[in-house]
C-alpha positions in Angstrom: 69.1 138.9 156.2 71.7 136.8 156.1 73.5 136.0 153.2 73.7 132.5 150.9 76.3 130.1 151.8 77.8 129.3 148.7 77.9 125.1 147.7 80.3 124.2 145.0 79.6 121.5 142.6 81.6 118.5 142.9 84.8 117.7 141.2 82.6 115.5 139.0 80.6 118.0 137.5 80.3 118.3 133.5 81.0 121.6 132.3 81.7 123.3 129.2 85.3 125.0 128.0 85.1 128.2 126.3 87.9 128.4 123.2 88.1 131.7 123.2 88.9 133.0 127.3 88.8 129.6 129.0 85.7 130.2 131.1 83.9 127.3 132.0 79.7 126.9 132.5 77.4 124.4 132.8 74.9 125.6 129.8 77.5 125.5 126.6 74.5 128.2 125.1 76.6 130.4 127.9 79.7 130.5 126.4 80.8 132.3 122.7 83.0 129.5 121.5 82.7 125.8 122.8 85.7 124.0 122.9 84.4 121.1 124.6 83.4 119.5 127.5 85.4 118.6 130.9 85.1 117.5 134.4 85.1 120.7 137.2 88.2 118.4 138.4 90.3 119.6 134.8 90.6 123.0 136.0 89.6 123.0 140.1 93.0 124.1 141.8 95.1 125.0 138.7 96.1 128.2 138.2 94.8 130.3 136.0 95.0 133.8 133.8 93.3 136.9 134.4 90.6 136.6 131.5 89.5 139.0 128.8 88.4 142.4 130.0 85.2 141.1 128.5 83.6 138.0 126.2 84.8 138.5 122.7 81.1 138.2 121.2 79.6 139.4 124.3 77.7 136.2 124.9 77.8 136.1 128.3 79.6 139.4 130.2 78.6 138.1 133.8 81.5 136.0 134.6 83.2 135.0 138.2 86.5 134.3 139.1 88.2 131.9 142.0 90.2 133.7 144.6 92.2 130.9 144.8 93.1 129.9 141.4 92.0 132.4 139.5 89.8 130.1 137.1 87.0 132.3 135.6 83.5 130.8 135.1 80.0 131.9 134.0 78.6 130.2 136.9 79.6 130.6 140.3 78.9 126.6 142.0 81.8 126.3 139.1 84.7 127.5 141.5 85.7 127.1 145.2 85.8 130.8 146.0 83.7 132.9 143.3 84.0 136.5 143.4 82.2 138.7 140.5 84.9 140.1 137.8 82.9 143.7 136.9 80.8 143.6 134.5 82.4 146.0 131.3 
């Protein structure tokens, strides 16, 4: 069976940002501490850092990291080239 092609969302897509680890998500309920609402263009392509080993409050442990810039997201479609992070 062929793997589904990854299709990133447009850069105008709104997403919520976690104040604890910087991860982004389409749904604020998937973050432990919502910092605010931004757009994909706010972080896409900006070099990110390695996220904490796991979510501070264990709200969402399945996360993805972009192979290009290192940004972290709960939803892989928010990243250009997502790679799954190990689940602790």
